[in-house]
PyMOL commands that place a pseudoatom at each C-alpha (Angstrom):
pseudoatom trace, name=CA, resn=UNK, resi=1, chain=A, elem=C, hetatm=0, pos=[-10.874, -25.535, 20.721]
pseudoatom trace, name=CA, resn=UNK, resi=2, chain=A, elem=C, hetatm=0, pos=[-9.958, -21.970, 21.674]
pseudoatom trace, name=CA, resn=UNK, resi=3, chain=A, elem=C, hetatm=0, pos=[-6.351, -22.985, 22.016]
pseudoatom trace, name=CA, resn=UNK, resi=4, chain=A, elem=C, hetatm=0, pos=[-6.176, -24.038, 18.377]
pseudoatom trace, name=CA, resn=UNK, resi=5, chain=A, elem=C, hetatm=0, pos=[-8.222, -21.189, 16.921]
pseudoatom trace, name=CA, resn=UNK, resi=6, chain=A, elem=C, hetatm=0, pos=[-5.948, -18.502, 18.428]
pseudoatom trace, name=CA, resn=UNK, resi=7, chain=A, elem=C, hetatm=0, pos=[-2.684, -19.553, 16.723]
pseudoatom trace, name=CA, resn=UNK, resi=8, chain=A, elem=C, hetatm=0, pos=[-4.487, -20.127, 13.423]
pseudoatom trace, name=CA, resn=UNK, resi=9, chain=A, elem=C, hetatm=0, pos=[-5.901, -16.626, 13.563]
pseudoatom trace, name=CA, resn=UNK, resi=10, chain=A, elem=C, hetatm=0, pos=[-2.454, -15.192, 14.309]
pseudoatom trace, name=CA, resn=UNK, resi=11, chain=A, elem=C, hetatm=0, pos=[-0.829, -17.019, 11.382]
pseudoatom trace, name=CA, resn=UNK, resi=12, chain=A, elem=C, hetatm=0, pos=[-3.636, -15.822, 9.138]
pseudoatom trace, name=CA, resn=UNK, resi=13, chain=A, elem=C, hetatm=0, pos=[-2.818, -12.228, 10.056]
pseudoatom trace, name=CA, resn=UNK, resi=14, chain=A, elem=C, hetatm=0, pos=[0.956, -12.544, 9.719]
pseudoatom trace, name=CA, resn=UNK, resi=15, chain=A, elem=C, hetatm=0, pos=[2.356, -10.394, 6.913]
pseudoatom trace, name=CA, resn=UNK, resi=16, chain=A, elem=C, hetatm=0, pos=[5.026, -12.916, 5.899]
pseudoatom trace, name=CA, resn=UNK, resi=17, chain=A, elem=C, hetatm=0, pos=[2.679, -15.405, 4.149]
pseudoatom trace, name=CA, resn=UNK, resi=18, chain=A, elem=C, hetatm=0, pos=[1.178, -12.538, 2.153]
pseudoatom trace, name=CA, resn=UNK, resi=19, chain=A, elem=C, hetatm=0, pos=[4.578, -11.303, 1.033]
pseudoatom trace, name=CA, resn=UNK, resi=20, chain=A, elem=C, hetatm=0, pos=[5.788, -14.793, 0.129]
pseudoatom trace, name=CA, resn=UNK, resi=21, chain=A, elem=C, hetatm=0, pos=[2.476, -15.654, -1.550]
pseudoatom trace, name=CA, resn=UNK, resi=22, chain=A, elem=C, hetatm=0, pos=[2.589, -12.472, -3.624]
pseudoatom trace, name=CA, resn=UNK, resi=23, chain=A, elem=C, hetatm=0, pos=[6.174, -13.186, -4.686]
pseudoatom trace, name=CA, resn=UNK, resi=24, chain=A, elem=C, hetatm=0, pos=[5.183, -16.748, -5.632]
pseudoatom trace, name=CA, resn=UNK, resi=25, chain=A, elem=C, hetatm=0, pos=[2.233, -15.447, -7.678]
pseudoatom trace, name=CA, resn=UNK, resi=26, chain=A, elem=C, hetatm=0, pos=[4.531, -13.003, -9.487]
pseudoatom trace, name=CA, resn=UNK, resi=27, chain=A, elem=C, hetatm=0, pos=[6.893, -15.898, -10.205]
pseudoatom trace, name=CA, resn=UNK, resi=28, chain=A, elem=C, hetatm=0, pos=[4.019, -17.890, -11.707]
pseudoatom trace, name=CA, resn=UNK, resi=29, chain=A, elem=C, hetatm=0, pos=[3.115, -14.936, -13.919]
pseudoatom trace, name=CA, resn=UNK, resi=30, chain=A, elem=C, hetatm=0, pos=[6.766, -14.734, -15.018]
pseudoatom trace, name=CA, resn=UNK, resi=31, chain=A, elem=C, hetatm=0, pos=[6.545, -18.288, -16.337]
pseudoatom trace, name=CA, resn=UNK, resi=32, chain=A, elem=C, hetatm=0, pos=[3.430, -17.447, -18.370]
pseudoatom trace, name=CA, resn=UNK, resi=33, chain=A, elem=C, hetatm=0, pos=[4.652, -14.198, -19.949]
pseudoatom trace, name=CA, resn=UNK, resi=34, chain=A, elem=C, hetatm=0, pos=[5.821, -14.306, -23.574]
pseudoatom trace, name=CA, resn=UNK, resi=35, chain=A, elem=C, hetatm=0, pos=[9.600, -14.204, -23.829]
pseudoatom trace, name=CA, resn=UNK, resi=36, chain=A, elem=C, hetatm=0, pos=[9.453, -11.614, -26.628]
pseudoatom trace, name=CA, resn=UNK, resi=37, chain=A, elem=C, hetatm=0, pos=[8.296, -8.882, -24.236]
pseudoatom trace, name=CA, resn=UNK, resi=38, chain=A, elem=C, hetatm=0, pos=[10.720, -6.080, -23.427]
pseudoatom trace, name=CA, resn=UNK, resi=39, chain=A, elem=C, hetatm=0, pos=[12.439, -6.488, -20.045]
pseudoatom trace, name=CA, resn=UNK, resi=40, chain=A, elem=C, hetatm=0, pos=[10.800, -3.325, -18.688]
pseudoatom trace, name=CA, resn=UNK, resi=41, chain=A, elem=C, hetatm=0, pos=[7.360, -4.594, -19.709]
pseudoatom trace, name=CA, resn=UNK, resi=42, chain=A, elem=C, hetatm=0, pos=[8.041, -7.903, -17.970]
pseudoatom trace, name=CA, resn=UNK, resi=43, chain=A, elem=C, hetatm=0, pos=[9.228, -6.086, -14.843]
pseudoatom trace, name=CA, resn=UNK, resi=44, chain=A, elem=C, hetatm=0, pos=[6.057, -4.003, -14.668]
pseudoatom trace, name=CA, resn=UNK, resi=45, chain=A, elem=C, hetatm=0, pos=[3.893, -7.097, -15.234]
pseudoatom trace, name=CA, resn=UNK, resi=46, chain=A, elem=C, hetatm=0, pos=[5.616, -8.946, -12.372]
pseudoatom trace, name=CA, resn=UNK, resi=47, chain=A, elem=C, hetatm=0, pos=[5.384, -5.949, -10.049]
pseudoatom trace, name=CA, resn=UNK, resi=48, chain=A, elem=C, hetatm=0, pos=[1.695, -5.469, -10.835]
pseudoatom trace, name=CA, resn=UNK, resi=49, chain=A, elem=C, hetatm=0, pos=[0.929, -9.164, -10.303]
pseudoatom trace, name=CA, resn=UNK, resi=50, chain=A, elem=C, hetatm=0, pos=[2.633, -9.303, -6.911]
pseudoatom trace, name=CA, resn=UNK, resi=51, chain=A, elem=C, hetatm=0, pos=[1.296, -5.898, -5.857]
pseudoatom trace, name=CA, resn=UNK, resi=52, chain=A, elem=C, hetatm=0, pos=[-2.319, -6.672, -6.753]
pseudoatom trace, name=CA, resn=UNK, resi=53, chain=A, elem=C, hetatm=0, pos=[-2.109, -10.053, -5.016]
pseudoatom trace, name=CA, resn=UNK, resi=54, chain=A, elem=C, hetatm=0, pos=[-0.760, -8.426, -1.848]
pseudoatom trace, name=CA, resn=UNK, resi=55, chain=A, elem=C, hetatm=0, pos=[-3.353, -5.629, -1.958]
pseudoatom trace, name=CA, resn=UNK, resi=56, chain=A, elem=C, hetatm=0, pos=[-6.300, -7.985, -2.504]
pseudoatom trace, name=CA, resn=UNK, resi=57, chain=A, elem=C, hetatm=0, pos=[-5.123, -10.303, 0.276]
pseudoatom trace, name=CA, resn=UNK, resi=58, chain=A, elem=C, hetatm=0, pos=[-4.467, -7.432, 2.701]
pseudoatom trace, name=CA, resn=UNK, resi=59, chain=A, elem=C, hetatm=0, pos=[-7.714, -5.595, 1.971]
pseudoatom trace, name=CA, resn=UNK, resi=60, chain=A, elem=C, hetatm=0, pos=[-9.659, -8.834, 2.314]
pseudoatom trace, name=CA, resn=UNK, resi=61, chain=A, elem=C, hetatm=0, pos=[-8.298, -9.263, 5.826]
pseudoatom trace, name=CA, resn=UNK, resi=62, chain=A, elem=C, hetatm=0, pos=[-8.634, -5.597, 6.739]
pseudoatom trace, name=CA, resn=UNK, resi=63, chain=A, elem=C, hetatm=0, pos=[-12.246, -5.158, 5.713]
pseudoatom trace, name=CA, resn=UNK, resi=64, chain=A, elem=C, hetatm=0, pos=[-13.392, -8.210, 7.663]
pseudoatom trace, name=CA, resn=UNK, resi=65, chain=A, elem=C, hetatm=0, pos=[-11.555, -7.382, 10.887]
pseudoatom trace, name=CA, resn=UNK, resi=66, chain=A, elem=C, hetatm=0, pos=[-13.178, -6.167, 14.095]
pseudoatom trace, name=CA, resn=UNK, resi=67, chain=A, elem=C, hetatm=0, pos=[-11.350, -3.935, 16.602]
pseudoatom trace, name=CA, resn=UNK, resi=68, chain=A, elem=C, hetatm=0, pos=[-10.976, -6.952, 18.901]
pseudoatom trace, name=CA, resn=UNK, resi=69, chain=A, elem=C, hetatm=0, pos=[-9.257, -8.971, 16.167]
pseudoatom trace, name=CA, resn=UNK, resi=70, chain=A, elem=C, hetatm=0, pos=[-7.072, -5.993, 15.311]
pseudoatom trace, name=CA, resn=UNK, resi=71, chain=A, elem=C, hetatm=0, pos=[-6.064, -5.601, 18.945]
pseudoatom trace, name=CA, resn=UNK, resi=72, chain=A, elem=C, hetatm=0, pos=[-4.878, -9.209, 19.024]
pseudoatom trace, name=CA, resn=UNK, resi=73, chain=A, elem=C, hetatm=0, pos=[-3.167, -9.268, 15.634]
pseudoatom trace, name=CA, resn=UNK, resi=74, chain=A, elem=C, hetatm=0, pos=[-2.065, -5.734, 14.732]
pseudoatom trace, name=CA, resn=UNK, resi=75, chain=A, elem=C, hetatm=0, pos=[1.555, -6.594, 15.516]
pseudoatom trace, name=CA, resn=UNK, resi=76, chain=A, elem=C, hetatm=0, pos=[1.481, -9.451, 13.008]
pseudoatom trace, name=CA, resn=UNK, resi=77, chain=A, elem=C, hetatm=0, pos=[-0.473, -7.486, 10.413]
pseudoatom trace, name=CA, resn=UNK, resi=78, chain=A, elem=C, hetatm=0, pos=[2.151, -4.737, 10.274]
pseudoatom trace, name=CA, resn=UNK, resi=79, chain=A, elem=C, hetatm=0, pos=[5.122, -5.326, 7.981]
pseudoatom trace, name=CA, resn=UNK, resi=80, chain=A, elem=C, hetatm=0, pos=[7.613, -3.510, 10.196]
pseudoatom trace, name=CA, resn=UNK, resi=81, chain=A, elem=C, hetatm=0, pos=[9.404, -0.278, 9.466]
pseudoatom trace, name=CA, resn=UNK, resi=82, chain=A, elem=C, hetatm=0, pos=[12.125, -1.749, 7.235]
pseudoatom trace, name=CA, resn=UNK, resi=83, chain=A, elem=C, hetatm=0, pos=[9.660, -3.638, 5.048]
pseudoatom trace, name=CA, resn=UNK, resi=84, chain=A, elem=C, hetatm=0, pos=[7.455, -0.527, 5.091]
pseudoatom trace, name=CA, resn=UNK, resi=85, chain=A, elem=C, hetatm=0, pos=[10.234, 1.699, 3.783]
pseudoatom trace, name=CA, resn=UNK, resi=86, chain=A, elem=C, hetatm=0, pos=[11.397, -0.919, 1.272]
pseudoatom trace, name=CA, resn=UNK, resi=87, chain=A, elem=C, hetatm=0, pos=[7.940, -1.366, -0.255]
pseudoatom trace, name=CA, resn=UNK, resi=88, chain=A, elem=C, hetatm=0, pos=[7.307, 2.383, -0.362]
pseudoatom trace, name=CA, resn=UNK, resi=89, chain=A, elem=C, hetatm=0, pos=[10.663, 3.000, -2.047]
pseudoatom trace, name=CA, resn=UNK, resi=90, chain=A, elem=C, hetatm=0, pos=[9.999, 0.204, -4.535]
pseudoatom trace, name=CA, resn=UNK, resi=91, chain=A, elem=C, hetatm=0, pos=[6.502, 1.536, -5.271]
pseudoatom trace, name=CA, resn=UNK, resi=92, chain=A, elem=C, hetatm=0, pos=[7.804, 5.055, -5.909]
pseudoatom trace, name=CA, resn=UNK, resi=93, chain=A, elem=C, hetatm=0, pos=[10.729, 3.935, -8.082]
pseudoatom trace, name=CA, resn=UNK, resi=94, chain=A, elem=C, hetatm=0, pos=[8.696, 1.498, -10.160]
pseudoatom trace, name=CA, resn=UNK, resi=95, chain=A, elem=C, hetatm=0, pos=[5.926, 4.062, -10.669]
pseudoatom trace, name=CA, resn=UNK, resi=96, chain=A, elem=C, hetatm=0, pos=[8.442, 6.567, -12.030]
pseudoatom trace, name=CA, resn=UNK, resi=97, chain=A, elem=C, hetatm=0, pos=[10.034, 3.812, -14.121]
pseudoatom trace, name=CA, resn=UNK, resi=98, chain=A, elem=C, hetatm=0, pos=[6.622, 3.056, -15.598]
pseudoatom trace, name=CA, resn=UNK, resi=99, chain=A, elem=C, hetatm=0, pos=[6.126, 6.609, -16.831]
pseudoatom trace, name=CA, resn=UNK, resi=100, chain=A, elem=C, hetatm=0, pos=[9.728, 7.006, -18.053]
pseudoatom trace, name=CA, resn=UNK, resi=101, chain=A, elem=C, hetatm=0, pos=[9.471, 3.702, -19.902]
pseudoatom trace, name=CA, resn=UNK, resi=102, chain=A, elem=C, hetatm=0, pos=[6.191, 4.749, -21.449]
pseudoatom trace, name=CA, resn=UNK, resi=103, chain=A, elem=C, hetatm=0, pos=[7.551, 8.120, -22.571]
pseudoatom trace, name=CA, resn=UNK, resi=104, chain=A, elem=C, hetatm=0, pos=[10.497, 6.454, -24.294]
pseudoatom trace, name=CA, resn=UNK, resi=105, chain=A, elem=C, hetatm=0, pos=[8.593, 3.683, -26.045]
pseudoatom trace, name=CA, resn=UNK, resi=106, chain=A, elem=C, hetatm=0, pos=[5.313, 5.138, -27.324]
pseudoatom trace, name=CA, resn=UNK, resi=107, chain=A, elem=C, hetatm=0, pos=[6.499, 7.472, -30.065]
pseudoatom trace, name=CA, resn=UNK, resi=108, chain=A, elem=C, hetatm=0, pos=[6.166, 5.777, -33.421]
pseudoatom trace, name=CA, resn=UNK, resi=109, chain=A, elem=C, hetatm=0, pos=[4.747, 2.580, -31.903]
pseudoatom trace, name=CA, resn=UNK, resi=110, chain=A, elem=C, hetatm=0, pos=[1.585, 0.837, -33.081]
pseudoatom trace, name=CA, resn=UNK, resi=111, chain=A, elem=C, hetatm=0, pos=[-1.745, 1.717, -31.518]
pseudoatom trace, name=CA, resn=UNK, resi=112, chain=A, elem=C, hetatm=0, pos=[-2.027, -1.680, -29.825]
pseudoatom trace, name=CA, resn=UNK, resi=113, chain=A, elem=C, hetatm=0, pos=[1.428, -1.340, -28.254]
pseudoatom trace, name=CA, resn=UNK, resi=114, chain=A, elem=C, hetatm=0, pos=[0.667, 2.183, -27.064]
pseudoatom trace, name=CA, resn=UNK, resi=115, chain=A, elem=C, hetatm=0, pos=[-2.581, 0.949, -25.509]
pseudoatom trace, name=CA, resn=UNK, resi=116, chain=A, elem=C, hetatm=0, pos=[-0.718, -1.875, -23.747]
pseudoatom trace, name=CA, resn=UNK, resi=117, chain=A, elem=C, hetatm=0, pos=[1.903, 0.508, -22.361]
pseudoatom trace, name=CA, resn=UNK, resi=118, chain=A, elem=C, hetatm=0, pos=[-0.667, 3.058, -21.227]
pseudoatom trace, name=CA, resn=UNK, resi=119, chain=A, elem=C, hetatm=0, pos=[-2.777, 0.404, -19.499]
pseudoatom trace, name=CA, resn=UNK, resi=120, chain=A, elem=C, hetatm=0, pos=[0.207, -1.249, -17.823]
pseudoatom trace, name=CA, resn=UNK, resi=121, chain=A, elem=C, hetatm=0, pos=[1.720, 2.035, -16.674]
pseudoatom trace, name=CA, resn=UNK, resi=122, chain=A, elem=C, hetatm=0, pos=[-1.613, 3.333, -15.382]
pseudoatom trace, name=CA, resn=UNK, resi=123, chain=A, elem=C, hetatm=0, pos=[-2.180, 0.131, -13.419]
pseudoatom trace, name=CA, resn=UNK, resi=124, chain=A, elem=C, hetatm=0, pos=[1.326, 0.366, -11.968]
pseudoatom trace, name=CA, resn=UNK, resi=125, chain=A, elem=C, hetatm=0, pos=[0.912, 3.970, -10.891]
pseudoatom trace, name=CA, resn=UNK, resi=126, chain=A, elem=C, hetatm=0, pos=[-2.552, 3.562, -9.328]
pseudoatom trace, name=CA, resn=UNK, resi=127, chain=A, elem=C, hetatm=0, pos=[-1.673, 0.262, -7.676]
pseudoatom trace, name=CA, resn=UNK, resi=128, chain=A, elem=C, hetatm=0, pos=[1.588, 1.582, -6.242]
pseudoatom trace, name=CA, resn=UNK, resi=129, chain=A, elem=C, hetatm=0, pos=[-0.227, 4.621, -4.837]
pseudoatom trace, name=CA, resn=UNK, resi=130, chain=A, elem=C, hetatm=0, pos=[-2.811, 2.350, -3.195]
pseudoatom trace, name=CA, resn=UNK, resi=131, chain=A, elem=C, hetatm=0, pos=[-0.047, 0.112, -1.821]
pseudoatom trace, name=CA, resn=UNK, resi=132, chain=A, elem=C, hetatm=0, pos=[1.827, 2.972, -0.165]
pseudoatom trace, name=CA, resn=UNK, resi=133, chain=A, elem=C, hetatm=0, pos=[-1.182, 4.257, 1.765]
pseudoatom trace, name=CA, resn=UNK, resi=134, chain=A, elem=C, hetatm=0, pos=[-2.467, 0.776, 2.617]
pseudoatom trace, name=CA, resn=UNK, resi=135, chain=A, elem=C, hetatm=0, pos=[0.885, -0.023, 4.229]
pseudoatom trace, name=CA, resn=UNK, resi=136, chain=A, elem=C, hetatm=0, pos=[0.766, 3.247, 6.158]
pseudoatom trace, name=CA, resn=UNK, resi=137, chain=A, elem=C, hetatm=0, pos=[-2.768, 2.389, 7.353]
pseudoatom trace, name=CA, resn=UNK, resi=138, chain=A, elem=C, hetatm=0, pos=[-1.502, -0.955, 8.630]
pseudoatom trace, name=CA, resn=UNK, resi=139, chain=A, elem=C, hetatm=0, pos=[1.365, 0.772, 10.398]
pseudoatom trace, name=CA, resn=UNK, resi=140, chain=A, elem=C, hetatm=0, pos=[-0.964, 3.308, 12.036]
pseudoatom trace, name=CA, resn=UNK, resi=141, chain=A, elem=C, hetatm=0, pos=[-3.147, 0.436, 13.288]
pseudoatom trace, name=CA, resn=UNK, resi=142, chain=A, elem=C, hetatm=0, pos=[-0.117, -1.321, 14.764]
pseudoatom trace, name=CA, resn=UNK, resi=143, chain=A, elem=C, hetatm=0, pos=[0.972, 1.824, 16.605]
pseudoatom trace, name=CA, resn=UNK, resi=144, chain=A, elem=C, hetatm=0, pos=[-2.571, 2.416, 17.863]
pseudoatom trace, name=CA, resn=UNK, resi=145, chain=A, elem=C, hetatm=0, pos=[-3.252, -1.127, 19.088]
pseudoatom trace, name=CA, resn=UNK, resi=146, chain=A, elem=C, hetatm=0, pos=[0.044, -1.491, 20.879]
pseudoatom trace, name=CA, resn=UNK, resi=147, chain=A, elem=C, hetatm=0, pos=[1.060, -4.787, 22.423]
pseudoatom trace, name=CA, resn=UNK, resi=148, chain=A, elem=C, hetatm=0, pos=[0.441, -5.086, 26.149]
pseudoatom trace, name=CA, resn=UNK, resi=149, chain=A, elem=C, hetatm=0, pos=[-2.308, -2.456, 26.251]
pseudoatom trace, name=CA, resn=UNK, resi=150, chain=A, elem=C, hetatm=0, pos=[-6.003, -3.011, 26.789]
pseudoatom trace, name=CA, resn=UNK, resi=151, chain=A, elem=C, hetatm=0, pos=[-8.534, -1.637, 24.293]
pseudoatom trace, name=CA, resn=UNK, resi=152, chain=A, elem=C, hetatm=0, pos=[-9.363, 1.186, 26.699]
pseudoatom trace, name=CA, resn=UNK, resi=153, chain=A, elem=C, hetatm=0, pos=[-5.694, 2.134, 27.088]
pseudoatom trace, name=CA, resn=UNK, resi=154, chain=A, elem=C, hetatm=0, pos=[-5.239, 2.152, 23.312]
pseudoatom trace, name=CA, resn=UNK, resi=155, chain=A, elem=C, hetatm=0, pos=[-8.141, 4.572, 22.951]
pseudoatom trace, name=CA, resn=UNK, resi=156, chain=A, elem=C, hetatm=0, pos=[-6.606, 7.013, 25.438]
pseudoatom trace, name=CA, resn=UNK, resi=157, chain=A, elem=C, hetatm=0, pos=[-3.375, 7.504, 23.491]
pseudoatom trace, name=CA, resn=UNK, resi=158, chain=A, elem=C, hetatm=0, pos=[-2.513, 7.817, 19.801]
pseudoatom trace, name=CA, resn=UNK, resi=159, chain=A, elem=C, hetatm=0, pos=[-5.227, 8.794, 17.314]
pseudoatom trace, name=CA, resn=UNK, resi=160, chain=A, elem=C, hetatm=0, pos=[-8.489, 10.288, 18.505]
pseudoatom trace, name=CA, resn=UNK, resi=161, chain=A, elem=C, hetatm=0, pos=[-11.245, 9.279, 16.082]
pseudoatom trace, name=CA, resn=UNK, resi=162, chain=A, elem=C, hetatm=0, pos=[-14.646, 11.014, 16.415]
pseudoatom trace, name=CA, resn=UNK, resi=163, chain=A, elem=C, hetatm=0, pos=[-17.250, 8.870, 18.171]
pseudoatom trace, name=CA, resn=UNK, resi=164, chain=A, elem=C, hetatm=0, pos=[-17.173, 6.395, 21.015]
pseudoatom trace, name=CA, resn=UNK, resi=165, chain=A, elem=C, hetatm=0, pos=[-16.433, 3.191, 19.116]
pseudoatom trace, name=CA, resn=UNK, resi=166, chain=A, elem=C, hetatm=0, pos=[-13.008, 1.630, 18.704]
pseudoatom trace, name=CA, resn=UNK, resi=167, chain=A, elem=C, hetatm=0, pos=[-11.511, 2.230, 15.247]
pseudoatom trace, name=CA, resn=UNK, resi=168, chain=A, elem=C, hetatm=0, pos=[-11.336, -0.562, 12.675]
pseudoatom trace, name=CA, resn=UNK, resi=169, chain=A, elem=C, hetatm=0, pos=[-9.273, -0.711, 9.501]
pseudoatom trace, name=CA, resn=UNK, resi=170, chain=A, elem=C, hetatm=0, pos=[-11.815, 1.441, 7.637]
pseudoatom trace, name=CA, resn=UNK, resi=171, chain=A, elem=C, hetatm=0, pos=[-10.898, 4.255, 10.037]
pseudoatom trace, name=CA, resn=UNK, resi=172, chain=A, elem=C, hetatm=0, pos=[-7.153, 3.798, 9.582]
pseudoatom trace, name=CA, resn=UNK, resi=173, chain=A, elem=C, hetatm=0, pos=[-7.535, 3.562, 5.807]
pseudoatom trace, name=CA, resn=UNK, resi=174, chain=A, elem=C, hetatm=0, pos=[-9.560, 6.776, 5.905]
pseudoatom trace, name=CA, resn=UNK, resi=175, chain=A, elem=C, hetatm=0, pos=[-6.867, 8.518, 7.970]
pseudoatom trace, name=CA, resn=UNK, resi=176, chain=A, elem=C, hetatm=0, pos=[-4.050, 7.233, 5.739]
pseudoatom trace, name=CA, resn=UNK, resi=177, chain=A, elem=C, hetatm=0, pos=[-5.669, 8.058, 2.394]
pseudoatom trace, name=CA, resn=UNK, resi=178, chain=A, elem=C, hetatm=0, pos=[-6.694, 11.552, 3.527]
pseudoatom trace, name=CA, resn=UNK, resi=179, chain=A, elem=C, hetatm=0, pos=[-3.018, 12.250, 4.256]
pseudoatom trace, name=CA, resn=UNK, resi=180, chain=A, elem=C, hetatm=0, pos=[-2.114, 10.606, 0.955]
pseudoatom trace, name=CA, resn=UNK, resi=181, chain=A, elem=C, hetatm=0, pos=[-4.459, 12.866, -0.997]
pseudoatom trace, name=CA, resn=UNK, resi=182, chain=A, elem=C, hetatm=0, pos=[-4.083, 16.136, 0.909]
pseudoatom trace, name=CA, resn=UNK, resi=183, chain=A, elem=C, hetatm=0, pos=[-0.824, 15.810, 2.911]
pseudoatom trace, name=CA, resn=UNK, resi=184, chain=A, elem=C, hetatm=0, pos=[-2.756, 16.799, 6.031]
pseudoatom trace, name=CA, resn=UNK, resi=185, chain=A, elem=C, hetatm=0, pos=[-5.005, 15.272, 8.675]
pseudoatom trace, name=CA, resn=UNK, resi=186, chain=A, elem=C, hetatm=0, pos=[-8.737, 15.969, 8.776]
pseudoatom trace, name=CA, resn=UNK, resi=187, chain=A, elem=C, hetatm=0, pos=[-11.071, 15.338, 11.722]
pseudoatom trace, name=CA, resn=UNK, resi=188, chain=A, elem=C, hetatm=0, pos=[-8.785, 12.819, 13.463]
pseudoatom trace, name=CA, resn=UNK, resi=189, chain=A, elem=C, hetatm=0, pos=[-6.666, 14.288, 16.252]
pseudoatom trace, name=CA, resn=UNK, resi=190, chain=A, elem=C, hetatm=0, pos=[-3.090, 12.980, 16.582]
pseudoatom trace, name=CA, resn=UNK, resi=191, chain=A, elem=C, hetatm=0, pos=[-2.251, 12.736, 20.302]
pseudoatom trace, name=CA, resn=UNK, resi=192, chain=A, elem=C, hetatm=0, pos=[0.994, 10.763, 20.131]
pseudoatom trace, name=CA, resn=UNK, resi=193, chain=A, elem=C, hetatm=0, pos=[4.435, 12.196, 19.323]
pseudoatom trace, name=CA, resn=UNK, resi=194, chain=A, elem=C, hetatm=0, pos=[5.385, 8.992, 17.486]
pseudoatom trace, name=CA, resn=UNK, resi=195, chain=A, elem=C, hetatm=0, pos=[2.266, 9.169, 15.327]
pseudoatom trace, name=CA, resn=UNK, resi=196, chain=A, elem=C, hetatm=0, pos=[2.760, 12.889, 14.665]
pseudoatom trace, name=CA, resn=UNK, resi=197, chain=A, elem=C, hetatm=0, pos=[6.251, 12.156, 13.343]
pseudoatom trace, name=CA, resn=UNK, resi=198, chain=A, elem=C, hetatm=0, pos=[4.965, 9.285, 11.220]
pseudoatom trace, name=CA, resn=UNK, resi=199, chain=A, elem=C, hetatm=0, pos=[2.120, 11.471, 9.894]
pseudoatom trace, name=CA, resn=UNK, resi=200, chain=A, elem=C, hetatm=0, pos=[4.637, 14.199, 9.048]
pseudoatom trace, name=CA, resn=UNK, resi=201, chain=A, elem=C, hetatm=0, pos=[6.792, 11.715, 7.136]
pseudoatom trace, name=CA, resn=UNK, resi=202, chain=A, elem=C, hetatm=0, pos=[3.701, 10.326, 5.410]
pseudoatom trace, name=CA, resn=UNK, resi=203, chain=A, elem=C, hetatm=0, pos=[2.546, 13.812, 4.381]
pseudoatom trace, name=CA, resn=UNK, resi=204, chain=A, elem=C, hetatm=0, pos=[5.970, 14.797, 3.011]
pseudoatom trace, name=CA, resn=UNK, resi=205, chain=A, elem=C, hetatm=0, pos=[6.321, 11.551, 1.060]
pseudoatom trace, name=CA, resn=UNK, resi=206, chain=A, elem=C, hetatm=0, pos=[2.797, 11.925, -0.289]
pseudoatom trace, name=CA, resn=UNK, resi=207, chain=A, elem=C, hetatm=0, pos=[3.445, 15.478, -1.454]
pseudoatom trace, name=CA, resn=UNK, resi=208, chain=A, elem=C, hetatm=0, pos=[6.577, 14.589, -3.410]
pseudoatom trace, name=CA, resn=UNK, resi=209, chain=A, elem=C, hetatm=0, pos=[5.106, 11.304, -4.651]
pseudoatom trace, name=CA, resn=UNK, resi=210, chain=A, elem=C, hetatm=0, pos=[1.932, 12.975, -5.938]
pseudoatom trace, name=CA, resn=UNK, resi=211, chain=A, elem=C, hetatm=0, pos=[3.779, 15.966, -7.378]
pseudoatom trace, name=CA, resn=UNK, resi=212, chain=A, elem=C, hetatm=0, pos=[6.270, 13.780, -9.239]
pseudoatom trace, name=CA, resn=UNK, resi=213, chain=A, elem=C, hetatm=0, pos=[3.553, 11.564, -10.673]
pseudoatom trace, name=CA, resn=UNK, resi=214, chain=A, elem=C, hetatm=0, pos=[1.449, 14.557, -11.715]
pseudoatom trace, name=CA, resn=UNK, resi=215, chain=A, elem=C, hetatm=0, pos=[4.358, 16.288, -13.450]
pseudoatom trace, name=CA, resn=UNK, resi=216, chain=A, elem=C, hetatm=0, pos=[5.424, 13.165, -15.290]
pseudoatom trace, name=CA, resn=UNK, resi=217, chain=A, elem=C, hetatm=0, pos=[1.838, 12.310, -16.250]
pseudoatom trace, name=CA, resn=UNK, resi=218, chain=A, elem=C, hetatm=0, pos=[1.452, 15.755, -17.833]
pseudoatom trace, name=CA, resn=UNK, resi=219, chain=A, elem=C, hetatm=0, pos=[4.652, 15.139, -19.794]
pseudoatom trace, name=CA, resn=UNK, resi=220, chain=A, elem=C, hetatm=0, pos=[3.287, 11.732, -20.785]
pseudoatom trace, name=CA, resn=UNK, resi=221, chain=A, elem=C, hetatm=0, pos=[0.013, 13.177, -22.121]
pseudoatom trace, name=CA, resn=UNK, resi=222, chain=A, elem=C, hetatm=0, pos=[1.904, 15.908, -23.943]
pseudoatom trace, name=CA, resn=UNK, resi=223, chain=A, elem=C, hetatm=0, pos=[4.177, 13.307, -25.511]
pseudoatom trace, name=CA, resn=UNK, resi=224, chain=A, elem=C, hetatm=0, pos=[1.260, 11.165, -26.682]
pseudoatom trace, name=CA, resn=UNK, resi=225, chain=A, elem=C, hetatm=0, pos=[-0.472, 14.148, -28.256]
for i in range(1, 225): cmd.bond("trace and resi %d" % i, "trace and resi %d" % (i + 1))
show_as sticks, trace
zoom trace
């Protein structure tokens, strides 16, 4: 029985089914959308559908995982650096597209259309921000629970979380979102050169991402007024 439960658990944690499932869900939404919608509106709807599916699926797995499960499956849970960079780039570009699209299409439009654009753009921006830092949290977990190391060896190198327990995904989400909000680390010590470089990249990306969104959101509000 143990021999069959192990592979099933690994497949459950693989990132590929989540990516393919999210793409399939977005494709289903594409079939249901009215054809009269503007292409940019359709694009944002498809992105939001796939993004929310991926986030819900990933968070569902993360929040139910124990450190032991993470140690066994962190390599499968992580999307890899190329997928990581691709999703982050897509999230940033589509978020900016959402605001630019909204700025260009709200003036003179009906109240219902303005409400639709504001809601859709807000969902895109917030969801993309959550996606970026969730992916970073997954990547931090993969680098912490490295393959071939015991739990004790993982604890001795990488991120030093306060307390004696092994970190779960709540801890990595906390670390990632603190960087995402403040572009700095808090009470977690970074003891690995690889993780320091990744944290530096994360902080720089977060600063420019947040600054760009804030500036464009101010322009958006000013345009609506």
